[in-house]
VMD Tcl script that draws the C-alpha trace (Angstrom):
set ca {
  {105.11 129.94 132.20}
  {107.33 127.00 131.48}
  {105.73 123.91 129.90}
  {106.74 120.53 131.16}
  {109.10 118.53 128.88}
  {107.58 116.27 126.27}
  {108.58 112.71 127.16}
  {109.46 110.31 124.31}
  {110.15 106.49 124.56}
  {111.76 104.65 121.75}
  {110.83 101.07 121.58}
  {112.10 97.88 119.91}
  {112.43 94.21 121.01}
  {115.55 93.92 123.11}
  {116.66 97.61 123.61}
  {120.22 97.02 122.40}
  {120.10 97.92 118.64}
  {117.31 100.11 117.15}
  {115.72 101.82 120.21}
  {118.91 102.99 121.87}
  {120.06 104.12 118.43}
  {116.83 105.99 118.12}
  {117.28 107.46 121.65}
  {120.81 108.60 120.78}
  {119.87 110.18 117.45}
  {116.84 112.05 119.02}
  {119.05 113.29 121.83}
  {121.68 114.52 119.32}
  {119.21 116.28 117.09}
  {117.53 117.97 120.10}
  {120.93 119.63 120.89}
  {120.28 121.42 117.63}
  {116.71 122.31 118.78}
  {117.17 123.90 122.11}
  {113.76 125.57 121.97}
  {112.22 122.08 122.39}
  {112.08 120.56 125.90}
  {112.13 116.80 125.47}
  {113.05 113.91 127.72}
  {114.16 110.79 125.84}
  {114.46 107.16 126.92}
  {114.24 103.79 125.28}
  {113.02 100.28 126.11}
  {112.45 96.82 124.75}
  {109.27 94.73 124.72}
  {111.28 91.70 125.83}
  {113.56 91.52 128.84}
  {116.39 89.55 127.25}
  {119.04 92.24 127.60}
  {117.98 94.19 130.68}
  {120.97 96.06 132.12}
  {123.09 95.46 129.02}
  {124.78 98.14 127.02}
  {123.73 98.51 123.37}
  {125.13 96.09 120.90}
  {128.79 97.00 120.15}
  {128.00 97.27 116.44}
  {125.26 99.75 117.18}
  {127.68 101.72 119.34}
  {130.33 101.71 116.68}
  {128.00 102.88 113.79}
  {126.40 105.56 115.90}
  {129.83 106.79 117.02}
  {130.83 107.12 113.39}
  {128.08 109.74 113.10}
  {129.07 111.56 116.35}
  {126.51 109.83 118.53}
  {127.50 108.18 121.83}
  {125.36 105.27 123.02}
  {127.80 103.76 125.37}
  {126.19 104.93 128.59}
  {122.76 103.52 127.73}
  {121.45 100.35 129.39}
  {118.60 98.20 128.24}
  {115.36 98.04 130.06}
  {112.01 96.42 129.46}
  {108.82 98.33 128.71}
  {106.57 98.63 131.76}
  {102.82 99.34 132.10}
  {103.61 102.70 133.76}
  {105.50 103.79 130.70}
  {102.04 104.54 129.10}
  {101.38 107.11 131.77}
  {104.88 108.57 132.00}
  {105.55 109.16 128.24}
  {103.64 111.34 125.84}
  {105.05 109.51 122.73}
  {106.08 105.91 122.38}
  {107.83 105.51 119.03}
  {107.97 101.91 117.92}
  {110.55 100.58 115.38}
  {108.16 98.02 113.98}
  {104.61 96.72 113.91}
  {105.55 93.60 115.88}
  {106.75 95.68 118.89}
  {103.81 98.09 118.53}
  {101.50 95.07 118.72}
  {103.41 93.73 121.86}
  {103.16 97.20 123.38}
  {99.43 97.28 122.72}
  {98.99 94.11 124.70}
  {100.77 95.63 127.73}
  {98.91 99.03 127.73}
  {95.47 97.30 128.12}
  {93.79 100.19 126.22}
  {95.34 103.02 128.35}
  {97.85 105.08 126.40}
  {97.37 103.30 123.04}
  {97.08 106.69 121.37}
  {100.64 107.33 122.52}
  {102.00 104.49 120.30}
  {103.35 105.31 116.79}
  {105.76 103.90 114.36}
  {108.86 106.00 114.19}
  {108.90 105.83 110.33}
  {105.35 107.18 110.04}
  {106.92 110.52 110.71}
  {109.44 110.09 107.76}
  {106.59 110.22 105.27}
  {108.25 107.65 103.03}
  {107.24 104.18 101.76}
  {108.88 102.18 104.58}
  {107.16 102.02 107.77}
  {109.54 99.79 109.82}
  {113.14 99.96 110.82}
  {114.48 96.55 110.13}
  {116.25 94.83 113.01}
  {120.02 94.77 112.19}
  {120.90 92.29 114.97}
  {121.55 89.33 112.68}
  {122.93 91.46 109.85}
  {126.14 93.11 108.96}
  {127.46 96.53 108.94}
  {125.23 97.60 105.98}
  {122.19 96.71 108.12}
  {123.30 98.93 111.04}
  {123.94 101.78 108.60}
  {120.54 101.22 107.05}
  {118.89 101.21 110.42}
  {120.67 104.50 111.32}
  {119.73 106.09 108.00}
  {116.02 105.24 108.61}
  {116.17 106.35 112.20}
  {117.77 109.68 111.16}
  {114.79 110.21 108.77}
  {112.20 109.16 111.31}
  {113.65 111.41 113.98}
  {113.81 114.46 111.70}
  {110.20 113.88 110.71}
  {109.26 113.44 114.42}
  {110.95 116.75 115.42}
  {108.98 118.47 112.61}
  {105.79 117.01 114.22}
  {106.87 118.23 117.70}
  {107.43 121.66 116.21}
  {103.92 121.51 114.61}
  {102.07 120.37 117.84}
  {104.00 122.71 120.10}
  {103.73 125.70 117.78}
  {107.52 126.00 117.50}
  {108.68 126.94 113.99}
  {112.47 127.04 114.25}
  {113.95 124.98 111.59}
  {116.14 121.93 112.35}
  {119.11 120.85 110.28}
  {118.63 117.43 108.81}
}
mol new
graphics top color blue
foreach p $ca { graphics top sphere $p radius 0.5 }
foreach p [lrange $ca 0 end-1] q [lrange $ca 1 end] { graphics top cylinder $p $q radius 0.2 }
display resetview
């Protein structure tokens, strides 16, 4: 019997920097974990950039790590996302709080901070939008750590034990 795929949504404010980067990183790492069946998407809590490609700087820095974000397009978080997705991984507390307001108590257990899976001191991926190259690199570093921890959690909850390269 084949299990349905696990559905994961990455969430930030505008869906042009952190959440599409996290979507791209998770997709790339899942290629190294073919035993996990996961569908990945991303969204923003605000609709400022709906339909836009990720920020050119996010695309550039992700590409330098072999991750292509260029085909992704921003969309806004919708109430039905809380029914569709098993996990909604937020980049920071502000966007988790915004998502909580939208879910109206249904699906709130699906909301988590991505970096909670990294088991480190930092809990939020800082928004690199108003920063420089180092800020995009730092966001990528943190996202990589969060994604690696999240995949470990998926392995734990699904009973899969194959190691993933981090």
